[in-house]
N, C-alpha and C positions, 0 to 999 in steps of 0.2 A: 589743779585745774578746776574751777567752779563749773557747775551744771549750766549749760547753754542751751537756750531754746533754738531749734531748728525748724524749717518748713520742708515737710517731707511729701507734701502734695498740694496742689492748687487745682482750682476749678471755677468756672463761670457759667452763667446761664443768662439768656436774654429772651424777651417775649417773642412771639412770632411776628408781631405787626411792625412793619417798618414805616416810619413816617419821615418824609423828607421836608426840607424847608419850603420846596415848591408846593408839597401838600398843605402846609400851614398858610400859604398865601390864600387859600380858599376859606380858611377859617377865620382869620384875623388880618387887620391891616398892617401887612409887613411884607417883607421881600427876601428872596434868598441872598442877594447881595448885602442887604441890611444886617441879617442875622450873621453871615460869614465874617463880614469885616469887623463887627462888634464883639463876637463871641468865639469865632472859629469853629463853629457848630455846622455841619452839613445835613445831618440826620439824626434821628433817635429811634428807639425802640419802646413800643408802648404795650401794656397788657391788652390782652382781648378776652373774650369770653372763656370762661373756665380757668383762667390763670390768676393767680394772687401772689403776694409777697412770699408766703410759705412754699408755694409751689415752685417758684424761682430759686429759693434759698435751698430747698431739698435737691432740685437738680444740679446746682452748683457743688452741693455737699457731696453728693455721690460721685461726681468727677474727681474730686479732691481725694475722697476715700479711695477711689480706685487707683489713682496715681501712687498714693502713699503705701498701697498693697497691704491694707489692713481690712478689718471686718468692723462693721457698725458696732459691734459688740465690744470692740476693743477701745472704743471711745470712753473716756472718763468724765468728760464736761463738753457741753455745747454752748457757745457764746454767740449771740446774734446782734450785731448793731444795726438799728433801724428806728425810725421815728414814724414809719408808716406800716404798723402791723395790720394783719387781717382783722384783729378785733382787739379790745382791750385785755381779754383772757379768754382762753389760754395764750400764752406768749407764741410768737413765731418759733423760738428755740424749742418749745414743747411740741409744737405741730411738726417740726423737722425731725425731732426725736422720734415721734410716732411713725413718720414716713420712712425714716431709716431703719427702724426696729433697733435703735440703740439703746437697749433696756437699762444698761447699767450707768448711763451718762446722766450727770445733773444737766440742767438746762435753764438758761434765762437770757432775756433780752437786755440790752443797754442802750440808752437814748443820748447819743452825743452827736446826732446829725451827721455831717459830712466827715467827723474825725472819728466815727464809730468803729471803724476797723482797726485804726491806731490803737484807740482805746481798749478795745477787745484783745489785741495781741499784747498789749501791756499787762493786763490782767492775767492772760495765759502765761505769760513770762514768768510772773511772780509765782504761780503755782508750780511751773516746771522747775524754777530755780530751787524749790524745796523737795521736788520728787521728779526726778528726771525720767522716770518710767512711765509718767502720765502722758496719755494721747488726747489732744484737745482740738475741737473743731472751733474756728472762728469764722464767722460768715458775716459779711455786709450786704444787706439786701434791702431794697426800697422799690416803692410803687408810687413814685411822686407824681405820676399822671392823675391819680385820685384826689390829689391835693393842691392841683394847679386850676387856677382860673383861666379857662381858655378864651377868655374875651380880654384878658389883660396881656398885650404884646410884650410887656416889658419883662414878664416872667416866663409865660407859656413856651417861648422859643427855647429856654434854657434846659428844661428838664427831660430825662428819660428814665426808663424802668431797667432794672437788671439785678443781678446778685453775683457775688464772687466768694470765694471760700478757700481756707487754708487749713491743713491738718499740721499741727505742730506736736513736737516732743522733744526730749532731752538728750543731749551728749555731753561728754567731757572732751571736747575738742575745741580747737581755736576758730570757731566759726559759729555763726547763728546771731541771734539778737545781743547786741552789746549794750545798748541803753535805749530807754524810752523817755519821752518828756511830754507831760500833758498839763494844759492850761485852760482857763475859763475865765470869762468876765461877764457875769450875769446882769450887770448894770447895762450892757449894751444889747440885750436880748431883744428889745422892742424895735430894733433895726431890721431883724429878720424873723418873722414870727407866724405862727398860725394860732390866732386868738381864741378860736371856738373848738368844740368837740372835747374839751376837757371838763373836769367837775366844777370849775370856776365860772364857766359860761355854758350851761346846759344847752342842748339843742332846741332852739326856739325858731319861730318864722322870723322874727326880728333878727336873730343871729345869722341865719341863712341870707337874709336880705342884705345884710352888711358884707357878706363874703367872707365871714370870719372863719369858715371851713377851709379856706384856702391858703396858701403860702403869701405873705405879704412881705415885700422887700423894699428898703430904701438903697437901691443898688450902688449909687455913688458912694454913699457913707460906708456900705459894707464892703466895698472895693477898697476904700482907704484904709480901713482896718485890717483887712485880709493881707494885703501885701506886706504891711509892716510886721504883722504877727507872724506870718510864714518865713519871711527873712530872719526875724529874730530867733525862732525856734530852730532853724536850720542852723545857724551860727552856734547856738546853744548845743546842738548835738555834735556838731563838728568839734567844738571846744571840749566836750566830754570825753571824747575818744582821741584828741590829739590829731585830728585829721586835718589837712589842709583841703581846700575845695579841688585841687589837682587830683586829690586822692579818691574823689567821689568818682565811681565807675558809671552809676546811673541813679538819677533822681526820679522817683515815682511820687509825683506830687497829685494831690486831689484835682480832678479835671473839671474846674469850674467855669474857666473862662481863659481863652488863649492870651489874653492881654496880662493876666496875673501870672500865667506860665512863663510868658517871656520876660516879664518883669523880674520874677525870681531867678531866671537863667542868667539875666544880665547883672543882677546884683551880686550873685554868686561867682560870676565869671565863667559859667560853664558853656562849652560848646554845644551846638543844637543836638549832636549824636548823644549827648549824655542825658538828655531829658526826654523821657518817654511821653509821648502825646498820642492819644487816641479820642480826644473829645469831639474831633470831627465825626466820628462815627456813632457815639453814644450819647453825646450831651453830658450833662450833669447829672450822675446817678447817685449822688450824695454818698452815703457809706459803702456803696457798692463800686465806687469809682476806683479806688486804689486796689482792692481785690481783683477786679477784672483786669485792670492794667497789669497787675502782677501774674495773673495766669496767661495773659497774653504774650507777655514778655518771656515767661517760662517755656511755654509750649512752642514758641518761635525759635527756641534755642539761643535767646539774646543772653540769658543768665548762665554765667559760667562759675565753676566753683572758685572761691576766693575773692568774687567781686564784691566791691563795697557799695551797699545800697543804702540811700537815704530816703525815707519816706516821710511826707509832709501833708497835713490836711488842716483845713480851717472850715468851721461851719456855724450853723446857728446855735445860739446859746448866750454868747459866744462860746465856742470850744475850739481848741486847736492842739496840734501836737506833732511830734517828730519821733521816728524810729531809725536807729542806725544798726545795720547788721552786715555780717560778711556771709555771703552766699556759700 
């Protein structure tokens, strides 16, 4: 029996500030009905004073560590999926390591936008297949409100802030991560981008005036590619494990848009009870989306031993991926 990567603890954290669609009506030309019918979102949480990406990530991590019944010193590695770090350096992962007191752990961030948690779990899985005794913390954490143009109603209604985390380790049992599937297409990156704040476009008054510090998205084109990529990678994961769609017990998909989730459910022929949905409560939290959903499903008692889980995500880059596991 090969080493298998299992999740032994999950956690999530949200900012204190709740913003409803009604609240946004006072900020931008939109309506609760317009947002709900097009996105499925009813509210989202945004950071306030004293809250940062690393603050949320550490809170989620502490909950995951507590559930895993380990100490921070037991961690060998910390991986944080994010594209909205507190600062260029130190990384969010290093700030989390400091906050946890996980002195033995290596730490790094990865930038795969909404696919960040699946990318992070895939990397952790490769380490653990070599050494099942390792304990790795994988976090998806984003502060999208600081990269959102609040005068652009096509994007500002979509995003929320939050963090989710999982502690993984190895076992020699017939459960855990079975396969991961990662993809990217940089030629389409211009459809969903933040043009400024990097070294190619230093911060200038002209750059800020163009709004290049904010997320810019060609929504219809992103939707078209997202649904195709998500369906394809879902079938890829099913084929790799000789699963039929009937054998999927729960689909944990990136919570980007209710129309994307409905499309994917229909294409896979899944009943509504097999697709986890919480976009109405949190909006699109990018890399935090799947780990928040995972923690919510776990703590509610929805996840049972032996269940077949399929995770899929798509995000800027473009990046996308899937992960199949037996709980």
